[in-house]
ChimeraX commands (.cxc) that place a marker at each C-alpha (Angstrom):
marker #1 position 112.76,115.97,50.02 radius 0.5
marker #1 position 110.91,118.77,51.78 radius 0.5
marker #1 position 108.66,117.28,54.44 radius 0.5
marker #1 position 106.46,120.36,54.43 radius 0.5
marker #1 position 105.60,120.10,50.74 radius 0.5
marker #1 position 105.94,116.40,50.06 radius 0.5
marker #1 position 103.94,115.49,46.93 radius 0.5
marker #1 position 103.72,111.80,47.92 radius 0.5
marker #1 position 101.69,112.47,51.08 radius 0.5
marker #1 position 97.97,111.66,51.02 radius 0.5
marker #1 position 95.06,113.82,52.01 radius 0.5
marker #1 position 94.20,113.46,55.70 radius 0.5
marker #1 position 90.51,112.54,55.75 radius 0.5
marker #1 position 88.43,112.57,58.90 radius 0.5
marker #1 position 88.18,108.78,58.73 radius 0.5
marker #1 position 91.96,108.36,58.74 radius 0.5
marker #1 position 92.40,111.02,61.40 radius 0.5
marker #1 position 90.00,109.12,63.68 radius 0.5
marker #1 position 91.93,105.91,62.95 radius 0.5
marker #1 position 95.10,107.63,64.19 radius 0.5
marker #1 position 93.40,109.09,67.25 radius 0.5
marker #1 position 91.87,105.72,68.16 radius 0.5
marker #1 position 95.02,103.67,67.38 radius 0.5
marker #1 position 92.88,101.56,65.05 radius 0.5
marker #1 position 94.88,98.49,63.99 radius 0.5
marker #1 position 92.36,97.78,61.24 radius 0.5
marker #1 position 94.02,100.53,59.20 radius 0.5
marker #1 position 97.56,99.18,59.56 radius 0.5
marker #1 position 98.97,98.55,56.12 radius 0.5
marker #1 position 96.49,100.92,54.47 radius 0.5
marker #1 position 98.49,104.04,55.23 radius 0.5
marker #1 position 101.24,105.46,57.46 radius 0.5
marker #1 position 101.32,108.81,59.19 radius 0.5
marker #1 position 104.33,111.05,59.82 radius 0.5
marker #1 position 104.83,113.94,62.26 radius 0.5
marker #1 position 106.65,116.99,60.91 radius 0.5
marker #1 position 107.86,118.22,64.30 radius 0.5
marker #1 position 109.61,114.97,65.22 radius 0.5
marker #1 position 110.56,113.54,61.83 radius 0.5
marker #1 position 109.05,110.16,62.77 radius 0.5
marker #1 position 106.39,108.06,60.99 radius 0.5
marker #1 position 104.08,105.41,62.42 radius 0.5
marker #1 position 101.38,102.85,61.83 radius 0.5
marker #1 position 97.82,104.04,62.56 radius 0.5
marker #1 position 97.73,101.69,65.57 radius 0.5
marker #1 position 100.76,103.30,67.24 radius 0.5
marker #1 position 100.19,103.99,70.95 radius 0.5
marker #1 position 102.45,107.03,70.96 radius 0.5
marker #1 position 101.13,110.48,71.83 radius 0.5
marker #1 position 98.75,111.64,69.05 radius 0.5
marker #1 position 100.19,114.41,66.86 radius 0.5
marker #1 position 98.58,117.72,66.10 radius 0.5
marker #1 position 96.48,117.48,62.97 radius 0.5
marker #1 position 98.34,120.29,61.20 radius 0.5
marker #1 position 101.66,118.49,61.78 radius 0.5
marker #1 position 100.47,115.18,60.31 radius 0.5
marker #1 position 101.30,113.81,56.85 radius 0.5
marker #1 position 100.03,110.54,55.33 radius 0.5
marker #1 position 101.79,108.07,53.03 radius 0.5
marker #1 position 100.64,104.98,51.16 radius 0.5
marker #1 position 103.80,103.06,52.02 radius 0.5
marker #1 position 106.65,103.11,54.51 radius 0.5
marker #1 position 109.02,103.54,51.57 radius 0.5
marker #1 position 107.39,106.85,50.65 radius 0.5
marker #1 position 107.80,108.11,54.22 radius 0.5
marker #1 position 111.46,107.07,54.26 radius 0.5
marker #1 position 112.05,108.75,50.90 radius 0.5
marker #1 position 110.53,111.96,52.30 radius 0.5
marker #1 position 113.11,111.99,55.09 radius 0.5
marker #1 position 111.10,110.56,57.97 radius 0.5
marker #1 position 112.39,107.83,60.28 radius 0.5
marker #1 position 110.40,104.83,61.59 radius 0.5
marker #1 position 108.93,104.92,65.08 radius 0.5
marker #1 position 110.77,102.79,67.64 radius 0.5
marker #1 position 107.51,101.83,69.31 radius 0.5
marker #1 position 105.34,100.56,66.42 radius 0.5
marker #1 position 108.20,99.77,63.96 radius 0.5
marker #1 position 106.33,100.58,60.72 radius 0.5
marker #1 position 109.11,99.10,58.56 radius 0.5
marker #1 position 109.35,95.96,60.66 radius 0.5
marker #1 position 112.90,96.92,61.60 radius 0.5
marker #1 position 114.27,98.65,64.68 radius 0.5
marker #1 position 115.43,102.26,64.32 radius 0.5
marker #1 position 119.12,102.48,65.33 radius 0.5
marker #1 position 119.64,104.15,68.69 radius 0.5
marker #1 position 121.90,106.89,67.33 radius 0.5
marker #1 position 119.30,107.89,64.70 radius 0.5
marker #1 position 116.52,107.95,67.28 radius 0.5
marker #1 position 118.52,110.03,69.73 radius 0.5
marker #1 position 119.51,112.30,66.85 radius 0.5
marker #1 position 115.81,113.01,66.30 radius 0.5
marker #1 position 115.26,113.59,70.02 radius 0.5
marker #1 position 118.24,115.96,70.12 radius 0.5
marker #1 position 116.94,117.94,67.14 radius 0.5
marker #1 position 113.57,118.24,68.85 radius 0.5
marker #1 position 115.19,119.58,72.03 radius 0.5
marker #1 position 117.32,122.04,70.06 radius 0.5
marker #1 position 114.20,123.46,68.40 radius 0.5
marker #1 position 112.00,123.49,71.51 radius 0.5
marker #1 position 114.32,124.07,74.49 radius 0.5
marker #1 position 112.20,127.05,75.58 radius 0.5
marker #1 position 109.23,124.74,76.22 radius 0.5
marker #1 position 108.61,122.62,79.32 radius 0.5
marker #1 position 110.41,119.42,78.31 radius 0.5
marker #1 position 109.95,116.67,80.86 radius 0.5
marker #1 position 111.28,113.18,80.25 radius 0.5
marker #1 position 107.73,111.90,79.97 radius 0.5
marker #1 position 106.81,114.54,77.41 radius 0.5
marker #1 position 109.91,113.90,75.29 radius 0.5
marker #1 position 109.28,110.16,75.37 radius 0.5
marker #1 position 105.69,110.68,74.25 radius 0.5
marker #1 position 106.44,113.01,71.33 radius 0.5
marker #1 position 109.47,110.96,70.24 radius 0.5
marker #1 position 107.65,107.64,70.47 radius 0.5
marker #1 position 109.41,105.74,73.23 radius 0.5
marker #1 position 109.19,105.02,76.93 radius 0.5
marker #1 position 110.72,107.41,79.51 radius 0.5
marker #1 position 112.99,104.69,80.86 radius 0.5
marker #1 position 114.26,103.65,77.44 radius 0.5
marker #1 position 114.76,107.26,76.34 radius 0.5
marker #1 position 116.73,108.12,79.48 radius 0.5
marker #1 position 118.96,105.06,79.18 radius 0.5
marker #1 position 119.51,105.33,75.42 radius 0.5
marker #1 position 120.11,109.09,75.42 radius 0.5
marker #1 position 122.77,108.72,78.11 radius 0.5
marker #1 position 124.42,105.89,76.19 radius 0.5
marker #1 position 124.53,107.85,72.91 radius 0.5
marker #1 position 125.14,111.41,74.17 radius 0.5
marker #1 position 127.04,110.71,77.37 radius 0.5
marker #1 position 124.54,112.65,79.48 radius 0.5
marker #1 position 120.88,112.46,80.44 radius 0.5
marker #1 position 118.18,114.35,78.50 radius 0.5
marker #1 position 117.71,116.68,81.49 radius 0.5
marker #1 position 121.39,117.63,81.54 radius 0.5
marker #1 position 121.41,118.19,77.78 radius 0.5
marker #1 position 118.36,120.46,78.03 radius 0.5
marker #1 position 120.01,122.43,80.85 radius 0.5
marker #1 position 123.20,122.85,78.83 radius 0.5
marker #1 position 121.29,124.08,75.78 radius 0.5
marker #1 position 119.43,126.64,77.86 radius 0.5
marker #1 position 122.58,127.89,79.59 radius 0.5
marker #1 position 124.45,128.14,76.27 radius 0.5
marker #1 position 121.62,130.20,74.78 radius 0.5
marker #1 position 121.50,132.34,77.93 radius 0.5
marker #1 position 125.23,133.08,77.63 radius 0.5
marker #1 position 124.68,134.25,74.06 radius 0.5
marker #1 position 121.84,136.57,75.05 radius 0.5
marker #1 position 123.67,137.97,78.07 radius 0.5
marker #1 position 126.66,138.99,75.97 radius 0.5
marker #1 position 124.68,140.24,72.98 radius 0.5
marker #1 position 121.97,142.29,74.70 radius 0.5
marker #1 position 121.10,144.45,77.69 radius 0.5
marker #1 position 118.07,142.36,78.62 radius 0.5
marker #1 position 117.35,141.94,82.31 radius 0.5
marker #1 position 118.50,138.68,83.83 radius 0.5
marker #1 position 114.90,137.61,84.45 radius 0.5
marker #1 position 114.01,138.22,80.80 radius 0.5
marker #1 position 117.02,136.23,79.62 radius 0.5
marker #1 position 115.91,133.35,81.82 radius 0.5
marker #1 position 112.38,133.42,80.42 radius 0.5
marker #1 position 113.69,133.55,76.86 radius 0.5
marker #1 position 115.56,130.25,77.29 radius 0.5
marker #1 position 112.87,128.31,79.12 radius 0.5
marker #1 position 113.90,129.15,82.72 radius 0.5
marker #1 position 111.20,131.56,83.98 radius 0.5
marker #1 position 112.01,131.00,87.67 radius 0.5
marker #1 position 114.70,133.65,88.12 radius 0.5
marker #1 position 116.27,132.35,91.37 radius 0.5
marker #1 position 116.53,128.88,89.82 radius 0.5
marker #1 position 117.98,130.32,86.60 radius 0.5
marker #1 position 120.64,132.25,88.55 radius 0.5
marker #1 position 121.50,129.17,90.65 radius 0.5
marker #1 position 121.71,126.86,87.63 radius 0.5
marker #1 position 123.74,129.37,85.62 radius 0.5
marker #1 position 126.27,129.75,88.44 radius 0.5
marker #1 position 126.47,125.98,88.84 radius 0.5
marker #1 position 127.22,125.53,85.13 radius 0.5
marker #1 position 129.54,128.52,84.58 radius 0.5
marker #1 position 130.92,129.48,87.99 radius 0.5
marker #1 position 129.38,132.96,87.65 radius 0.5
marker #1 position 126.01,134.56,88.19 radius 0.5
marker #1 position 124.41,135.85,84.96 radius 0.5
marker #1 position 125.23,139.46,85.91 radius 0.5
marker #1 position 128.85,138.64,86.75 radius 0.5
marker #1 position 129.19,136.67,83.53 radius 0.5
marker #1 position 127.96,139.62,81.47 radius 0.5
marker #1 position 130.26,142.07,83.27 radius 0.5
marker #1 position 133.27,139.77,82.94 radius 0.5
marker #1 position 132.63,139.32,79.23 radius 0.5
marker #1 position 132.41,143.08,78.67 radius 0.5
marker #1 position 135.54,143.69,80.76 radius 0.5
marker #1 position 137.51,141.12,78.78 radius 0.5
marker #1 position 136.24,142.58,75.54 radius 0.5
marker #1 position 137.37,146.05,76.62 radius 0.5
marker #1 position 140.77,144.72,77.69 radius 0.5
marker #1 position 141.19,142.94,74.36 radius 0.5
marker #1 position 140.37,146.17,72.57 radius 0.5
marker #1 position 142.89,148.14,74.63 radius 0.5
marker #1 position 145.55,145.47,74.12 radius 0.5
marker #1 position 144.89,145.61,70.41 radius 0.5
marker #1 position 145.47,149.36,70.39 radius 0.5
marker #1 position 148.69,148.92,72.35 radius 0.5
marker #1 position 149.92,146.33,69.90 radius 0.5
marker #1 position 149.16,148.69,67.03 radius 0.5
marker #1 position 151.21,151.45,68.71 radius 0.5
marker #1 position 154.13,149.09,69.30 radius 0.5
marker #1 position 154.01,147.89,65.70 radius 0.5
marker #1 position 153.97,151.48,64.47 radius 0.5
marker #1 position 156.95,152.39,66.66 radius 0.5
marker #1 position 158.90,149.36,65.47 radius 0.5
marker #1 position 158.19,150.25,61.86 radius 0.5
marker #1 position 159.31,153.82,62.44 radius 0.5
marker #1 position 162.54,152.75,64.08 radius 0.5
marker #1 position 163.21,150.40,61.20 radius 0.5
marker #1 position 163.00,153.44,58.94 radius 0.5
marker #1 position 165.43,155.39,61.16 radius 0.5
marker #1 position 162.78,157.55,62.82 radius 0.5
marker #1 position 163.07,157.88,66.60 radius 0.5
marker #1 position 159.72,159.64,66.80 radius 0.5
marker #1 position 157.21,158.17,64.33 radius 0.5
marker #1 position 154.93,161.20,64.58 radius 0.5
marker #1 position 157.60,163.36,62.92 radius 0.5
marker #1 position 157.78,161.18,59.87 radius 0.5
marker #1 position 154.08,161.07,59.11 radius 0.5
marker #1 position 151.49,163.64,58.24 radius 0.5
marker link #1:1,2 radius 0.2
marker link #1:2,3 radius 0.2
marker link #1:3,4 radius 0.2
marker link #1:4,5 radius 0.2
marker link #1:5,6 radius 0.2
marker link #1:6,7 radius 0.2
marker link #1:7,8 radius 0.2
marker link #1:8,9 radius 0.2
marker link #1:9,10 radius 0.2
marker link #1:10,11 radius 0.2
marker link #1:11,12 radius 0.2
marker link #1:12,13 radius 0.2
marker link #1:13,14 radius 0.2
marker link #1:14,15 radius 0.2
marker link #1:15,16 radius 0.2
marker link #1:16,17 radius 0.2
marker link #1:17,18 radius 0.2
marker link #1:18,19 radius 0.2
marker link #1:19,20 radius 0.2
marker link #1:20,21 radius 0.2
marker link #1:21,22 radius 0.2
marker link #1:22,23 radius 0.2
marker link #1:23,24 radius 0.2
marker link #1:24,25 radius 0.2
marker link #1:25,26 radius 0.2
marker link #1:26,27 radius 0.2
marker link #1:27,28 radius 0.2
marker link #1:28,29 radius 0.2
marker link #1:29,30 radius 0.2
marker link #1:30,31 radius 0.2
marker link #1:31,32 radius 0.2
marker link #1:32,33 radius 0.2
marker link #1:33,34 radius 0.2
marker link #1:34,35 radius 0.2
marker link #1:35,36 radius 0.2
marker link #1:36,37 radius 0.2
marker link #1:37,38 radius 0.2
marker link #1:38,39 radius 0.2
marker link #1:39,40 radius 0.2
marker link #1:40,41 radius 0.2
marker link #1:41,42 radius 0.2
marker link #1:42,43 radius 0.2
marker link #1:43,44 radius 0.2
marker link #1:44,45 radius 0.2
marker link #1:45,46 radius 0.2
marker link #1:46,47 radius 0.2
marker link #1:47,48 radius 0.2
marker link #1:48,49 radius 0.2
marker link #1:49,50 radius 0.2
marker link #1:50,51 radius 0.2
marker link #1:51,52 radius 0.2
marker link #1:52,53 radius 0.2
marker link #1:53,54 radius 0.2
marker link #1:54,55 radius 0.2
marker link #1:55,56 radius 0.2
marker link #1:56,57 radius 0.2
marker link #1:57,58 radius 0.2
marker link #1:58,59 radius 0.2
marker link #1:59,60 radius 0.2
marker link #1:60,61 radius 0.2
marker link #1:61,62 radius 0.2
marker link #1:62,63 radius 0.2
marker link #1:63,64 radius 0.2
marker link #1:64,65 radius 0.2
marker link #1:65,66 radius 0.2
marker link #1:66,67 radius 0.2
marker link #1:67,68 radius 0.2
marker link #1:68,69 radius 0.2
marker link #1:69,70 radius 0.2
marker link #1:70,71 radius 0.2
marker link #1:71,72 radius 0.2
marker link #1:72,73 radius 0.2
marker link #1:73,74 radius 0.2
marker link #1:74,75 radius 0.2
marker link #1:75,76 radius 0.2
marker link #1:76,77 radius 0.2
marker link #1:77,78 radius 0.2
marker link #1:78,79 radius 0.2
marker link #1:79,80 radius 0.2
marker link #1:80,81 radius 0.2
marker link #1:81,82 radius 0.2
marker link #1:82,83 radius 0.2
marker link #1:83,84 radius 0.2
marker link #1:84,85 radius 0.2
marker link #1:85,86 radius 0.2
marker link #1:86,87 radius 0.2
marker link #1:87,88 radius 0.2
marker link #1:88,89 radius 0.2
marker link #1:89,90 radius 0.2
marker link #1:90,91 radius 0.2
marker link #1:91,92 radius 0.2
marker link #1:92,93 radius 0.2
marker link #1:93,94 radius 0.2
marker link #1:94,95 radius 0.2
marker link #1:95,96 radius 0.2
marker link #1:96,97 radius 0.2
marker link #1:97,98 radius 0.2
marker link #1:98,99 radius 0.2
marker link #1:99,100 radius 0.2
marker link #1:100,101 radius 0.2
marker link #1:101,102 radius 0.2
marker link #1:102,103 radius 0.2
marker link #1:103,104 radius 0.2
marker link #1:104,105 radius 0.2
marker link #1:105,106 radius 0.2
marker link #1:106,107 radius 0.2
marker link #1:107,108 radius 0.2
marker link #1:108,109 radius 0.2
marker link #1:109,110 radius 0.2
marker link #1:110,111 radius 0.2
marker link #1:111,112 radius 0.2
marker link #1:112,113 radius 0.2
marker link #1:113,114 radius 0.2
marker link #1:114,115 radius 0.2
marker link #1:115,116 radius 0.2
marker link #1:116,117 radius 0.2
marker link #1:117,118 radius 0.2
marker link #1:118,119 radius 0.2
marker link #1:119,120 radius 0.2
marker link #1:120,121 radius 0.2
marker link #1:121,122 radius 0.2
marker link #1:122,123 radius 0.2
marker link #1:123,124 radius 0.2
marker link #1:124,125 radius 0.2
marker link #1:125,126 radius 0.2
marker link #1:126,127 radius 0.2
marker link #1:127,128 radius 0.2
marker link #1:128,129 radius 0.2
marker link #1:129,130 radius 0.2
marker link #1:130,131 radius 0.2
marker link #1:131,132 radius 0.2
marker link #1:132,133 radius 0.2
marker link #1:133,134 radius 0.2
marker link #1:134,135 radius 0.2
marker link #1:135,136 radius 0.2
marker link #1:136,137 radius 0.2
marker link #1:137,138 radius 0.2
marker link #1:138,139 radius 0.2
marker link #1:139,140 radius 0.2
marker link #1:140,141 radius 0.2
marker link #1:141,142 radius 0.2
marker link #1:142,143 radius 0.2
marker link #1:143,144 radius 0.2
marker link #1:144,145 radius 0.2
marker link #1:145,146 radius 0.2
marker link #1:146,147 radius 0.2
marker link #1:147,148 radius 0.2
marker link #1:148,149 radius 0.2
marker link #1:149,150 radius 0.2
marker link #1:150,151 radius 0.2
marker link #1:151,152 radius 0.2
marker link #1:152,153 radius 0.2
marker link #1:153,154 radius 0.2
marker link #1:154,155 radius 0.2
marker link #1:155,156 radius 0.2
marker link #1:156,157 radius 0.2
marker link #1:157,158 radius 0.2
marker link #1:158,159 radius 0.2
marker link #1:159,160 radius 0.2
marker link #1:160,161 radius 0.2
marker link #1:161,162 radius 0.2
marker link #1:162,163 radius 0.2
marker link #1:163,164 radius 0.2
marker link #1:164,165 radius 0.2
marker link #1:165,166 radius 0.2
marker link #1:166,167 radius 0.2
marker link #1:167,168 radius 0.2
marker link #1:168,169 radius 0.2
marker link #1:169,170 radius 0.2
marker link #1:170,171 radius 0.2
marker link #1:171,172 radius 0.2
marker link #1:172,173 radius 0.2
marker link #1:173,174 radius 0.2
marker link #1:174,175 radius 0.2
marker link #1:175,176 radius 0.2
marker link #1:176,177 radius 0.2
marker link #1:177,178 radius 0.2
marker link #1:178,179 radius 0.2
marker link #1:179,180 radius 0.2
marker link #1:180,181 radius 0.2
marker link #1:181,182 radius 0.2
marker link #1:182,183 radius 0.2
marker link #1:183,184 radius 0.2
marker link #1:184,185 radius 0.2
marker link #1:185,186 radius 0.2
marker link #1:186,187 radius 0.2
marker link #1:187,188 radius 0.2
marker link #1:188,189 radius 0.2
marker link #1:189,190 radius 0.2
marker link #1:190,191 radius 0.2
marker link #1:191,192 radius 0.2
marker link #1:192,193 radius 0.2
marker link #1:193,194 radius 0.2
marker link #1:194,195 radius 0.2
marker link #1:195,196 radius 0.2
marker link #1:196,197 radius 0.2
marker link #1:197,198 radius 0.2
marker link #1:198,199 radius 0.2
marker link #1:199,200 radius 0.2
marker link #1:200,201 radius 0.2
marker link #1:201,202 radius 0.2
marker link #1:202,203 radius 0.2
marker link #1:203,204 radius 0.2
marker link #1:204,205 radius 0.2
marker link #1:205,206 radius 0.2
marker link #1:206,207 radius 0.2
marker link #1:207,208 radius 0.2
marker link #1:208,209 radius 0.2
marker link #1:209,210 radius 0.2
marker link #1:210,211 radius 0.2
marker link #1:211,212 radius 0.2
marker link #1:212,213 radius 0.2
marker link #1:213,214 radius 0.2
marker link #1:214,215 radius 0.2
marker link #1:215,216 radius 0.2
marker link #1:216,217 radius 0.2
marker link #1:217,218 radius 0.2
marker link #1:218,219 radius 0.2
marker link #1:219,220 radius 0.2
marker link #1:220,221 radius 0.2
marker link #1:221,222 radius 0.2
marker link #1:222,223 radius 0.2
marker link #1:223,224 radius 0.2
marker link #1:224,225 radius 0.2
view
């Protein structure tokens, strides 16, 4: 079901919004709120970082939130059951993939994804085989490689576009991850592309000569118009 246009979500009144902002346990069981940007839903009393009002959706029951595609918060456990680690980290990973250009500290990620920094760091490494910081770096470098090879943007602009506005740091990190500076990487890619193109033309010439010889023509140009 489309989370953006979910017909089962309630109207967010000012009273319920204040209950969410104040973590009011008196409203637990009366409704649940979900956050579109994280795909997670909570009890009103949840101590996680408050969502933006425009990203909030309400549901009468936890079942409605689940049916709409949201997953229960690990902190307040609105279904009474623990969200599996791989599902939680899947949500965190999706959030990083959509927002890698932003400043994503461990503390910020833990807050928006409803967990503690320590638990997020440990669980992410267990599920993904790397820390959140390393995953974020890899995403940014991968996106930078794409932009370097597909555009003529300045190195500084490429860095800014992937969430690395400090150019010296971007160059240092890129070289650490790839073995090349951004400029060298771009030049090497273009050189290899040119060599591949030239090799392709050479192969075409060889194939044409072989075909001509197979037809008994020593000089293929004499047999074709």
